[in-house]
C-alpha positions in Angstrom: 109.0 89.7 132.5 106.9 89.2 129.6 103.8 91.5 129.0 100.8 89.7 127.6 98.8 91.3 124.9 95.4 92.5 125.9 92.5 92.0 123.6 90.6 94.8 122.3 87.0 94.3 122.9 84.4 96.2 121.0 82.1 96.5 123.8 81.6 100.2 122.5 80.4 100.6 119.1 83.0 103.1 118.0 85.7 105.6 119.0 85.2 109.3 118.4 87.3 110.7 115.5 86.3 114.6 115.8 83.7 117.1 115.8 82.4 119.6 113.2 79.7 122.3 112.8 76.4 121.5 110.8 74.5 124.0 108.6 72.7 125.2 111.5 76.1 125.4 113.6 75.0 122.3 115.4 78.0 120.1 116.5 78.1 116.7 114.8 80.3 114.0 116.1 82.3 111.8 113.5 82.8 108.3 114.7 84.7 105.2 113.5 83.7 101.5 114.2 83.0 98.1 113.1 79.3 97.5 112.0 77.1 95.1 110.1 75.3 96.4 106.9 72.0 94.6 107.1 70.0 94.3 104.0 66.2 95.2 104.7 63.3 93.2 103.7 61.6 94.0 100.3 59.3 97.0 100.5 61.0 98.6 103.7 61.6 102.3 103.8 65.3 102.0 103.4 67.4 99.3 101.6 69.5 98.7 104.6 70.3 99.6 108.2 73.4 99.4 110.4 73.9 96.9 113.3 76.6 98.3 115.4 79.0 96.2 117.4 77.4 97.1 120.9 74.0 95.8 119.4 72.6 99.3 118.6 70.7 99.8 115.2 71.1 102.8 113.0 69.0 104.2 110.3 71.1 105.6 107.5 69.9 109.0 106.0 72.1 109.0 102.9 71.4 105.6 101.5 71.0 107.2 98.1 74.7 108.4 98.2 76.4 105.4 99.9 75.0 102.0 98.8 77.1 98.9 98.9 76.4 95.8 96.9 75.1 92.7 98.5 76.3 89.5 97.3 74.1 86.8 96.2 72.6 85.0 99.1 74.1 87.5 101.4 72.1 89.8 103.7 75.1 91.1 106.0 78.2 92.9 105.0 80.9 93.6 107.6 82.6 97.0 107.3 84.7 99.7 109.2 82.6 102.8 109.0 83.2 106.3 109.4 79.9 108.0 110.1 78.1 111.0 112.0 75.4 110.7 114.4 72.6 112.8 113.0 69.8 112.1 115.6 70.4 110.0 118.8 66.7 109.0 118.7 64.9 107.3 115.5 61.8 105.6 115.2 62.3 102.0 115.0 66.1 102.4 115.4 68.4 103.5 118.1 70.1 106.2 116.0 70.1 108.2 112.6 73.4 108.3 111.1 75.2 109.6 107.7 77.7 107.5 106.4 81.0 109.3 105.4 82.9 106.3 104.0 83.7 102.8 104.8 86.1 99.9 104.1 84.9 96.4 103.7 86.3 93.8 106.0 87.7 91.2 103.7 85.1 88.3 103.0 86.4 85.2 104.2 83.7 82.6 105.3 80.6 83.7 107.2 80.9 81.3 110.1 84.3 79.9 111.5 84.8 76.6 109.7 86.6 73.5 110.6 89.8 72.9 108.8 88.3 69.9 107.0 85.4 71.8 105.9 87.4 74.7 104.6 88.6 73.1 101.3 92.0 74.9 101.8 94.8 74.1 99.2 97.5 73.9 101.8 100.1 74.3 99.2 98.8 77.6 97.9 97.8 79.0 101.5 101.3 79.1 102.7 101.9 82.8 102.7 102.8 85.0 105.7 100.0 86.9 107.7 100.4 88.4 111.1 97.6 89.8 113.6 98.0 93.1 115.1 94.7 93.7 116.9 91.6 91.2 117.7 88.0 92.6 118.2 85.1 90.5 119.6 81.5 91.7 119.8 79.3 89.9 122.1 76.2 91.6 120.6 76.9 90.5 117.1 79.2 87.4 117.7 81.8 88.7 115.1 85.5 88.0 115.4 87.3 90.7 113.7 91.1 90.9 113.1 93.4 93.4 111.8 96.0 91.6 109.8 99.3 92.7 108.4 100.7 91.0 105.2 103.0 91.5 102.3 102.3 92.6 98.7 103.5 94.5 95.9 102.6 98.2 95.4 100.5 97.6 92.4 98.5 95.0 93.9 97.5 96.8 97.1 93.9 97.2 95.8 93.4 93.7 95.2 91.9 91.9 98.3 94.1 89.2 99.7 93.0 85.6 100.2 92.9 84.6 103.9 91.0 82.1 105.7 90.4 81.4 109.3 89.7 77.9 110.5 89.4 75.6 113.7 91.7 72.6 113.6 93.0 69.8 115.7 97.0 69.8 116.4 97.5 66.6 114.8 96.1 67.6 111.5 97.8 71.0 111.7 100.7 72.7 109.9 101.0 74.6 113.5 100.9 71.5 115.6 104.0 72.5 117.6 102.5 75.9 118.4 99.4 74.1 120.4 99.6 73.9 124.2 97.3 72.1 126.6 96.0 75.2 128.0 92.7 77.1 128.3 92.7 79.2 125.1 90.6 79.1 122.0 92.8 78.4 119.0 92.3 79.8 115.5 94.4 79.3 112.5 95.1 82.1 109.8 96.0 81.0 106.2 97.1 83.2 103.6 97.3 82.5 99.7 99.8 85.1 98.4 100.6 83.3 95.2 99.2 86.0 93.0 100.7 89.3 94.7 103.6 88.5 96.6 105.9 91.5 97.6 107.9 93.3 100.2 105.4 96.1 100.9 103.7 95.7 104.3 100.0 96.4 104.1 97.0 96.0 106.4 93.4 94.5 106.2 90.5 93.7 108.2 88.9 90.2 108.2 86.6 88.2 110.3 83.9 85.7 110.7 81.0 85.0 113.1 81.5 82.3 115.8 78.6 79.9 116.6 79.6 77.4 118.9 80.9 78.9 121.1 79.5 82.1 120.7 81.3 85.4 121.8 79.6 85.3 125.2 80.5 81.8 125.8 83.9 82.1 124.5 84.9 84.9 127.1 83.2 82.9 130.0 85.0 79.7 129.3 88.3 80.6 128.0 91.3 82.6 129.2 91.7 84.1 125.7 92.3 83.5 121.9 95.5 82.4 120.2 95.7 83.0 116.5 98.3 80.7 114.8 99.9 82.3 111.7 103.2 83.1 109.9 105.0 86.5 110.8 105.1 88.6 107.7 108.7 90.1 108.9 110.5 87.1 110.0 108.5 84.5 108.0 108.4 82.2 111.0 105.4 80.6 112.6 104.0 82.6 115.3 101.3 82.5 118.0 99.3 85.8 118.4 98.0 85.8 122.0 94.8 87.9 123.2 93.8 87.6 126.7 90.5 88.4 128.1 92.2 89.9 131.2 95.4 91.8 131.4 98.2 90.0 133.3 102.0 89.6 133.3 103.8 86.4 133.6 107.4 85.4 134.1 
């Protein structure tokens, strides 16, 4: 009996990592979760705020100590955040939080493009990359993946080059993996020409879904299939994430 992989849906914003006592012996809770760092408008009281994956917003109390760099023409950054909830009520926001640290999800493209629009150099983007977890946020429309890939030890700090695209079977390197089923197909491409190695490493990447958005996707499809190349066997593989748990023969 084959056990199908269940999708990990970020219907809650974060997981609890632990608790500690503050200066007044008040208990604070350390959380970890995906969120979008939203650049505030000019003249606002804070340079940015956090939009969590459950749709809740958070005022950051330590922006002077933790300030990410917004790229030109970009007002949203995607991060895996560690933070403490300082106050569960905040004027204009749902929470007040203090950022303890964060890791930026690898920038790919903002919206999921078609293969034709992605301008991929198909010869370079032939490296292996396998998907371990898949996260969906109906509130923010982000698709976020935890991806395993091979690199060399001295290149682990260099961001990998990966792209997610939609494609048609007839134009795809993965055409033999497509089936006539009710799944939403996404292709994963990886350019490892600059840092090939044998050390297995992990990163997060993602993009926003527009048509369909996450809510429409979950209402219309059985799940998501990510097509990629397994970093252990170096063979093409389908990574299946179902919207409902089930077994099949």
